[in-house]
ROKE-222081 format. One record per atom (N, C-alpha, C): residue in one letter; x, y, z. Coordinates in steps of 0.001 Angstrom, whole numbers, padded with zeros to 6 digits, always signed. Example, Ala and Ser with C-alpha at 12.3 -4.5 7.8 and 13.67 -1.06 7.14 Angstrom:
2
a+013190-005690+007800 a+012300-004500+007800 a+013200-003300+007800 s+012850-002250+007080 s+013670-001060+007140 s+012900+000030+007870 
This chain:
141
x-008779+070288+092689 x-009011+069302+091651 x-010513+069163+091415 x-010977+069443+090222 x-012409+069300+089947 x-012891+067869+090215 x-014086+067752+090763 x-014634+066431+091037 x-015056+065771+089731 x-014932+064447+089691 x-015300+063714+088490 x-016162+062498+088809 x-016207+062077+090073 x-016983+060876+090375 x-018462+061218+090560 x-019297+060263+090238 x-020744+060478+090240 x-021291+060915+091591 x-020782+060356+092686 x-021295+060732+094010 x-021035+062204+094302 x-019844+062682+093980 x-019507+064092+094221 x-020339+065004+093324 x-020528+064623+092076 x-021338+065429+091156 x-022792+065439+091625 x-023276+064290+092093 x-024644+064211+092609 x-024816+065174+093791 x-023802+065268+094654 x-023850+066207+095790 x-023957+067655+095313 x-023184+068016+094304 x-023237+069369+093764 x-024631+069643+093188 x-025213+068637+092566 x-026540+068794+091973 x-027643+068955+093022 x-027332+068716+094283 x-028305+068918+095367 x-028387+070393+095781 x-027399+071193+095383 x-027403+072617+095718 x-028517+073308+094939 x-029267+074193+095578 x-030504+074687+094979 x-030473+076108+094426 x-029644+076973+094974 x-029617+078374+094552 x-028407+078582+093636 x-028685+078853+092351 x-027623+078887+091342 x-027526+080264+090693 x-026352+080878+090795 x-026058+082092+090032 x-025491+081626+088695 x-026125+082037+087604 x-025700+081611+086272 x-024989+082779+085601 x-023662+082716+085556 x-022857+083772+084959 x-022832+083564+083448 x-023363+084545+082725 x-023469+084434+081277 x-024812+083889+080843 x-025781+083904+081742 x-027137+083453+081426 x-027670+084292+080259 x-028169+083634+079228 x-028553+084324+077994 x-030058+084539+077876 x-030428+085620+077208 x-031832+085897+076913 x-032269+085205+075615 x-031325+084626+074874 x-031602+084064+073556 x-032043+082609+073636 x-033306+082378+073325 x-033809+081010+073303 x-033021+080195+072287 x-032766+078945+072648 x-032001+078071+071770 x-030530+078002+072131 x-030015+079019+072811 x-028623+078986+073262 x-028536+078154+074540 x-027450+077416+074674 x-027259+076585+075873 x-027363+077419+077145 x-026837+078643+077111 x-026835+079509+078289 x-028233+080013+078654 x-029220+079717+077840 x-030620+080013+078146 x-031373+078713+078447 x-031178+077725+077607 x-031934+076472+077712 x-031564+075663+078955 x-030291+075585+079295 x-029877+074783+080456 x-030361+075409+081763 x-030175+076721+081994 x-030759+077303+083209 x-032286+077163+083240 x-032930+077238+082074 x-034375+077050+082004 x-034781+075649+082431 x-034030+074664+081964 x-034256+073274+082353 x-034114+073132+083877 x-033054+073716+084416 x-032810+073612+085860 x-033920+074310+086648 x-034359+075475+086156 x-035433+076209+086814 x-036713+075361+086851 x-037004+074680+085762 x-038188+073822+085693 x-038097+072647+086663 x-036896+072305+087080 x-036699+071201+088018 x-036578+071690+089460 x-036912+072964+089687 x-036988+073468+091051 x-035791+074245+091557 x-034772+074391+090727 x-033622+075187+091142 x-033987+076666+091098 x-033402+077435+092018 x-033584+078884+092049 x-032464+079492+091197 x-032841+080124+090085 x-031862+080660+089132 x-031708+082170+089324 x-030451+082615+089428 x-030113+084037+089555 x-029244+084405+088349 x-029833+085008+087311 x-029065+085335+086103 x-028053+086462+086339 x-026833+086238+085880 x-025797+087267+085909 x-025469+087589+084458 x-025956+088759+084014 x-025771+089193+082633 x-025919+090713+082612 x-024797+091434+082461 x-024866+092897+082496 x-025609+093524+081318 x-025953+092740+080315 x-026618+093274+079131 x-028113+092960+079093 x-028634+092374+080169 x-030054+091999+080204 x-030715+092551+081460 x-032005+092834+081358 x-032781+093253+082521 x-033397+092046+083219 x-033899+091107+082418 x-034525+089901+082945 x-034139+088707+082077 x-033961+087559+082716 x-033748+086300+082009 x-034561+085242+082742 x-035316+084470+081993 x-036135+083396+082561 x-037084+083911+083649 x-037565+085138+083465 x-038513+085713+084414 x-037896+086272+085676 x-036574+086241+085770 x-035884+086763+086944 x-035050+087982+086569 x-034923+088918+087501 x-034082+090091+087266 x-032633+089656+087091 x-032008+090176+086062 x-030593+089893+085833 x-029756+090968+086513 x-028576+090577+086990 x-027664+091512+087647 x-026333+091532+086897 x-025524+092545+087197 x-024267+092742+086477 x-023140+091812+086916 x-023152+091396+088196 x-022043+090594+088713 x-022519+089719+089868 x-021678+088782+090277 x-022008+087929+091427 x-022250+088758+092680 x-021486+089829+092840 x-021636+090688+094017 x-023024+091318+094088 x-023685+091457+092938 x-024997+092093+092885 x-026165+091141+093161 x-025912+089846+093245 x-026981+088892+093551 x-027336+089061+095025 x-028597+089415+095291 x-029009+089687+096666 x-029281+088424+097471 x-029696+087363+096814 x-030005+086106+097507 x-028718+085355+097844 x-028837+084416+098749 x-027725+083524+099054 x-027518+082584+097867 x-026279+082335+097511 x-025935+081485+096363 x-025234+080227+096871 x-025678+079070+096377 x-025005+077811+096694 x-023963+077448+095650 x-024295+077748+094387 x-023507+077275+093258 x-023405+078372+092198 x-022228+078504+091607 x-022038+079407+090473 x-021850+078531+089241 x-022738+078691+088254 x-022688+077941+087005 x-022198+078917+085933 x-021116+078562+085253 x-020449+079493+084335 x-020664+079123+082870 x-021192+080095+082126 x-021391+079997+080674 x-020595+081104+079993 x-019350+081286+080335 x-018488+082296+079728 x-017234+081597+079218 x-016500+082231+078293 x-015290+081603+077752 x-014248+081302+078840 x-013450+080277+078586 x-012429+079848+079546 x-011534+080990+079995 x-011216+081911+079083 x-010302+083004+079456 x-010930+083965+080470 x-012228+083884+080705 x-012882+084736+081702 x-013046+084051+083059 x-012711+082772+083124 x-012955+082002+084347 x-012179+082551+085543 x-010926+082937+085365 x-010120+083421+086493 x-010791+084614+087179 x-011306+085544+086395 x-011992+086694+086964 x-013272+086305+087683 x-014000+085339+087136 x-015235+084865+087769 x-014910+084163+089082 x-013842+083371+089078 x-013419+082709+090320 x-013028+083750+091361 x-012330+084796+090954 x-011980+085870+091894 x-013235+086483+092510 x-014247+086746+091675 x-015518+087296+092166 x-016199+086330+093129 x-016199+085047+092759 x-016839+084033+093597 x-016139+083914+094940 x-014812+083954+094928 x-014066+083837+096183 x-014243+085070+097057 x-014315+086246+096440 x-014559+087467+097216 x-015919+087384+097890 x-016905+086908+097168 x-018244+086766+097750 x-018263+085663+098808 x-017590+084566+098522 x-017505+083450+099483 x-016921+083950+100807 x-015888+084770+100714 x-015243+085306+101917 x-016126+086317+102637 x-016824+087177+101887 x-017602+088245+102525 x-019003+087805+102938 x-019656+086979+102123 x-021040+086577+102380 x-021146+085209+103050 x-020092+084409+102929 x-020129+083074+103508 x-020953+082083+102699 x-021314+082465+101471 x-022051+081524+100637 x-021161+081040+099491 x-021740+080403+098521 x-021078+079775+097374 x-020263+078560+097842 x-020856+077410+097649 x-020226+076146+098026 x-019539+075468+096852 x-019954+075815+095629 x-019421+075109+094472 x-019389+076005+093240 x-018552+075602+092302 x-018379+076305+091035 x-018444+075262+089924 x-019305+075498+088930 x-019491+074549+087830 x-019198+075254+086523 x-018199+074754+085779 x-017885+075269+084447 x-018522+074346+083427 x-019361+074914+082576 x-020100+074131+081596 x-019163+073451+080585 x-019732+072569+079803 x-019002+071797+078801 x-018179+072717+077901 x-016897+072395+077758 x-016002+073176+076913 x-015308+074322+077634 x-015626+074526+078913 x-015037+075629+079679 x-014105+075041+080736 x-012839+075467+080715 x-011847+074938+081649 x-010877+076027+082095 x-010361+075869+083302 x-009264+076683+083804 x-008740+076008+085066 x-007769+075117+084895 x-007243+074334+086012 x-006665+075217+087116 x-005949+076257+086722 x-005305+077130+087702 x-006336+077872+088560 x-007337+078445+087929 x-008380+079166+088671 x-009165+078213+089571 x-009450+077016+089072 x-010199+076062+089891 x-009364+075552+091058 x-008051+075497+090892 x-007179+075117+092012 x-007315+076142+093143 x-007430+077423+092785 x-007649+078472+093790 x-008987+078272+094495 x-010019+077973+093727 x-011344+077745+094301 x-011324+076526+095220 x-010668+075457+094777 x-010544+074252+095606 x-009830+074567+096919 x-008742+075342+096825 x-007966+075694+098019 x-008801+076507+099006 x-009782+077250+098503 x-010659+078054+099358 x-011835+077245+099906 x-011909+075963+099521 x-012950+075104+100055 x-014164+074900+099181 x-014144+075426+097951 x-015276+075228+097044 x-015122+073895+096315 x-016229+073237+096074 x-016245+072060+095221 x-016305+072563+093788 x-015522+071970+092904 x-015487+072446+091524 x-015764+071314+090540 x-016427+071696+089457 x-016707+070795+088336 x-016354+071590+087088 x-015697+070950+086118 x-015420+071679+084883 x-015618+070787+083670 x-015913+071455+082545 x-016046+070787+081259 x-017132+069709+081286 x-018236+070020+081982 x-019392+069114+082023 x-020662+069941+081920 x-021666+069357+081298 x-022959+070030+081166 x-023831+069677+082368 x-024301+070685+083067 x-025109+070455+084253 x-026422+069751+083911 x-027007+070074+082773 x-028252+069421+082359 x-028012+067938+082075 x-026966+067628+081335 x-026648+066239+081009 x-026401+065442+082284 x-025632+066011+083205 x-025327+065310+084446 x-026587+065154+085297 x-027448+066164+085317 x-028709+066081+086070 x-029587+064967+085495 x-029710+064933+084178 x-030520+063887+083540 x-029937+062506+083804 x-028630+062393+083749 x-027963+061099+083921 x-028056+060600+085362 x-027868+061503+086331 x-027755+061088+087727 x-029039+061234+088544 x-029913+062178+088176 x-031081+062427+089001 x-032410+062171+088298 x-032484+062389+087003 x-033743+062195+086278 x-033865+060788+085696 x-032745+060051+085713 x-032724+058743+085095 x-033477+057738+085859 
């Protein structure tokens, strides 16, 4: 069950190393501006975008499995129909690397069934919320 209370969301916002699946090179797009905002606030951003070499000054990789650093949180900027596959990737990495504590689906992105799998594996999940909005509301306010 995705978390909805402020204390649980605040805890997720304390995680520092974020793999951003669907991180965009296009300025003005939410998938570029929100990770940029988070990076400016001290988060370590790991762009996952198979069509880019670099995003926000960091090397982009093709998949979660290709991120060399330890990941605390996976932030998803892909359509809802792709979430199940991303959750599968996150769980495979969680099992093999022992990292990834949480999964965040941005505003407008949902998949209850896939998130139930992530919850069952011990990940904290958030869906259909903007990480920037929640950060501003709970931590920058």
